[in-house]
Backbone bond lengths (Angstrom), bond angles and torsions (degrees), N, CA, C in turn:
res aa  C-N    CA-C-N  psi(-1)  N-CA   C-N-CA  omega(-1)  CA-C   N-CA-C  phi
1 M - - - 1.417 - - 1.504 113.96 -
2 L 1.347 114.71 -34.41 1.427 118.51 175.65 1.491 112.90 -65.04
3 Y 1.293 116.43 -37.13 1.469 121.90 173.52 1.535 111.86 -58.61
4 L 1.320 113.57 -49.76 1.485 120.31 -179.56 1.521 109.71 -61.35
5 K 1.307 117.97 -42.71 1.484 121.34 177.44 1.511 110.79 -59.37
6 T 1.318 115.47 -43.88 1.449 120.66 179.66 1.569 111.89 -62.33
7 K 1.290 114.24 -43.00 1.513 118.23 -179.77 1.516 111.73 -70.64
8 L 1.324 120.38 -35.34 1.434 122.69 -174.67 1.541 111.32 -88.73
9 N 1.323 117.55 -20.85 1.485 122.88 179.05 1.557 111.84 61.43
10 Y 1.301 118.99 28.72 1.458 122.20 175.11 1.471 109.87 -138.15
11 G 1.311 117.12 156.78 1.451 125.20 169.75 1.503 116.33 81.85
12 I 1.346 112.97 -175.24 1.458 121.82 177.92 1.535 109.56 -132.71
13 V 1.273 117.02 151.18 1.477 124.65 172.68 1.490 108.02 -110.48
14 S 1.346 116.56 127.15 1.438 120.55 177.26 1.532 108.74 -133.70
15 K 1.341 114.20 168.15 1.500 119.54 -179.43 1.514 107.24 -122.31
16 R 1.367 112.66 130.46 1.461 119.51 176.96 1.515 112.37 -76.98
17 K 1.265 118.34 169.98 1.448 124.68 178.17 1.557 111.19 -58.64
18 D 1.326 116.59 -30.23 1.469 120.94 -177.41 1.542 111.16 -88.31
19 N 1.335 116.37 11.36 1.458 123.91 177.83 1.518 114.10 75.77
20 M 1.295 118.38 8.28 1.437 123.15 174.36 1.536 111.26 -78.24
21 S 1.276 120.07 134.63 1.481 121.95 176.83 1.503 111.08 -90.43
22 I 1.304 115.77 147.02 1.459 123.12 -179.15 1.485 108.20 -129.10
23 Y 1.321 116.97 133.61 1.485 122.72 174.40 1.558 104.99 -113.31
24 T 1.325 114.94 116.61 1.414 124.99 -173.27 1.554 109.72 -115.18
25 I 1.345 116.05 123.45 1.457 121.13 173.47 1.507 106.33 -118.34
26 T 1.376 116.41 125.99 1.445 121.64 -179.46 1.554 109.89 -120.90
27 G 1.321 112.82 160.78 1.482 116.85 -179.11 1.518 109.06 96.39
28 S 1.319 116.88 125.88 1.421 120.45 -175.22 1.524 114.20 -62.66
29 N 1.269 120.06 -34.33 1.463 124.44 -178.58 1.552 107.70 -66.75
30 A 1.303 116.90 -49.85 1.449 121.15 179.55 1.521 111.64 -61.58
31 V 1.315 116.28 -47.63 1.475 120.98 -178.69 1.573 109.31 -62.11
32 Y 1.323 118.09 -42.38 1.426 122.46 176.73 1.513 112.41 -58.15
33 E 1.309 116.76 -50.24 1.476 121.55 179.90 1.518 111.14 -59.00
34 I 1.335 116.91 -44.79 1.471 119.94 -179.33 1.506 111.84 -64.08
35 L 1.349 114.59 -44.66 1.464 118.02 -178.91 1.484 114.03 -65.08
36 I 1.329 116.33 -36.18 1.439 121.94 175.40 1.537 109.37 -59.91
37 L 1.337 116.92 -44.55 1.452 121.34 179.22 1.536 112.16 -64.83
38 L 1.322 118.49 -37.24 1.439 122.20 -168.55 1.551 111.92 -97.71
39 K 1.281 120.14 -20.43 1.450 121.69 -166.61 1.533 115.07 -52.59
40 N 1.286 116.32 -40.89 1.489 119.85 -179.49 1.525 113.05 -74.42
41 H 1.324 118.02 -11.57 1.444 122.42 -179.27 1.532 114.04 -103.78
42 L 1.312 117.36 -4.27 1.448 120.78 -176.75 1.514 110.49 -77.53
43 K 1.333 116.55 136.85 1.445 123.98 174.57 1.555 109.78 -103.25
44 L 1.334 113.36 -38.91 1.476 118.97 174.97 1.511 107.63 -112.32
45 K 1.281 114.44 156.52 1.448 122.45 173.93 1.556 112.64 67.77
46 K 1.322 115.89 17.63 1.477 119.15 178.97 1.529 112.98 -64.39
47 D 1.348 117.59 -37.47 1.455 120.85 178.72 1.507 112.53 -65.74
48 I 1.314 117.03 -43.47 1.482 118.76 -179.31 1.559 108.88 -69.52
49 A 1.329 117.23 -34.58 1.481 118.90 177.35 1.473 109.67 -60.75
50 K 1.333 119.38 -44.73 1.477 122.57 178.20 1.512 112.11 -61.32
51 L 1.356 115.26 -39.93 1.473 120.40 178.68 1.509 111.15 -66.20
52 I 1.331 117.14 -41.59 1.478 118.36 179.84 1.530 111.27 -67.11
53 L 1.375 117.36 -37.69 1.421 118.21 176.08 1.543 113.14 -60.86
54 K 1.383 113.25 -38.24 1.476 117.27 179.21 1.528 109.73 -68.43
55 I 1.331 116.65 -39.40 1.496 119.55 179.64 1.512 108.69 -60.58
56 I 1.310 118.33 -45.56 1.477 121.33 -178.94 1.519 111.59 -63.41
57 E 1.312 113.96 -41.81 1.505 118.66 -178.22 1.492 109.42 -66.96
58 D 1.340 117.05 -45.47 1.482 120.52 179.21 1.527 111.93 -67.34
59 K 1.324 117.53 -35.70 1.442 121.28 179.05 1.549 111.66 -59.57
60 R 1.288 116.15 -35.22 1.449 121.46 178.29 1.502 114.49 -68.35
61 K 1.328 117.17 -18.05 1.453 123.27 -177.57 1.491 115.21 -105.24
62 I 1.320 117.57 8.11 1.438 121.43 -178.42 1.532 112.01 -63.83
63 E 1.330 115.25 124.85 1.465 120.46 179.63 1.521 111.31 -130.30
64 S 1.375 116.01 -7.07 1.475 117.77 179.72 1.527 108.76 -150.08
65 I 1.336 111.74 170.00 1.532 115.12 177.10 1.511 110.31 -64.24
66 D 1.326 118.82 -31.49 1.470 119.12 176.64 1.497 112.90 -64.20
67 D 1.328 115.48 -41.98 1.516 120.61 172.73 1.533 110.39 -55.80
68 F 1.318 114.25 -46.35 1.476 119.96 -178.87 1.489 111.66 -63.10
69 I 1.299 118.95 -43.00 1.428 123.52 177.80 1.543 112.42 -60.03
70 K 1.312 116.21 -39.83 1.454 120.98 178.42 1.548 111.19 -64.86
71 V 1.282 116.43 -37.80 1.479 123.03 176.00 1.528 107.38 -65.86
72 C 1.322 118.25 -43.96 1.435 120.02 -179.37 1.548 110.30 -63.38
73 E 1.324 117.81 -36.39 1.458 120.04 177.35 1.527 112.36 -63.53
74 L 1.345 114.85 -38.07 1.505 119.20 173.89 1.527 111.40 -62.15
75 V 1.351 114.35 -43.58 1.464 119.31 179.02 1.505 110.59 -59.97
76 D 1.330 116.68 -39.22 1.451 120.19 177.77 1.492 112.25 -60.46
77 K 1.346 116.81 -34.25 1.496 118.93 177.35 1.522 114.12 -65.78
78 T 1.329 116.61 -22.50 1.490 119.16 178.76 1.547 109.20 -65.29
79 A 1.330 118.04 -25.22 1.451 119.97 -179.77 1.480 112.10 -62.22
80 E 1.332 119.18 -26.56 1.477 123.28 176.33 1.511 111.96 -62.37
81 F 1.341 117.15 -24.90 1.431 121.60 -173.54 1.542 111.12 -100.76
82 N 1.312 117.43 -11.46 1.488 121.67 -172.58 1.526 110.30 -127.69
83 Y 1.308 113.98 156.28 1.444 121.77 170.69 1.523 107.27 -81.05
84 S 1.305 116.36 107.10 1.475 118.38 -172.92 1.540 111.89 -135.56
85 K 1.334 115.91 51.01 1.476 119.79 -176.93 1.521 113.93 -63.31
86 N 1.374 116.57 -26.55 1.490 118.88 -176.86 1.508 113.04 -94.01
87 R 1.324 115.95 9.28 1.475 117.48 -176.55 1.567 108.12 -70.97
88 K 1.302 112.85 128.73 1.491 119.48 179.99 1.483 116.49 -108.58
89 N 1.323 116.12 -30.38 1.437 123.20 -176.56 1.565 111.36 -95.89
90 T 1.333 116.59 114.96 1.417 122.47 -178.82 1.531 109.12 -130.24
91 T 1.280 118.60 -179.77 1.464 123.04 175.54 1.476 109.90 -56.87
92 L 1.297 115.88 -41.77 1.484 121.01 -179.52 1.570 110.22 -59.78
93 T 1.271 116.65 -43.00 1.474 121.87 178.24 1.568 109.59 -61.38
94 V 1.282 117.28 -42.48 1.473 121.08 -179.25 1.536 109.22 -67.28
95 K 1.347 116.73 -41.00 1.449 119.27 179.07 1.533 111.39 -64.89
96 K 1.303 117.16 -41.88 1.515 120.32 177.61 1.469 109.36 -64.42
97 H 1.309 121.94 -43.33 1.458 125.53 -178.28 1.506 110.84 -62.30
98 N 1.326 116.76 -31.78 1.481 121.15 -176.88 1.527 112.08 -104.73
99 N 1.374 112.53 17.57 1.481 118.95 176.24 1.541 113.48 52.98
100 L 1.356 115.23 39.84 1.479 119.23 -177.26 1.544 107.20 -105.02
101 F 1.271 117.21 12.93 1.440 118.87 -175.46 1.503 112.32 -117.22
């Protein structure tokens, strides 16, 4: 993982208490660049990679609350790919906060 981090120039490598290493990349620009580089080489998680690329692209074009809600709906779809039992903010939360419900 340290080699990968060095080659990609993004993110941090850390070690969990169970001795498992984690490579974390944050920031939409960094994530976008890395996914563009890797998308054709992915065997697993290809569908979520495409979805995340779409979220980042659509996020850059937000001009209204409706655009924002559409991006939130895409983000909600990522929950299908991940273990996210503690997730509190959803499209429904955004709609309630903006009195759209």
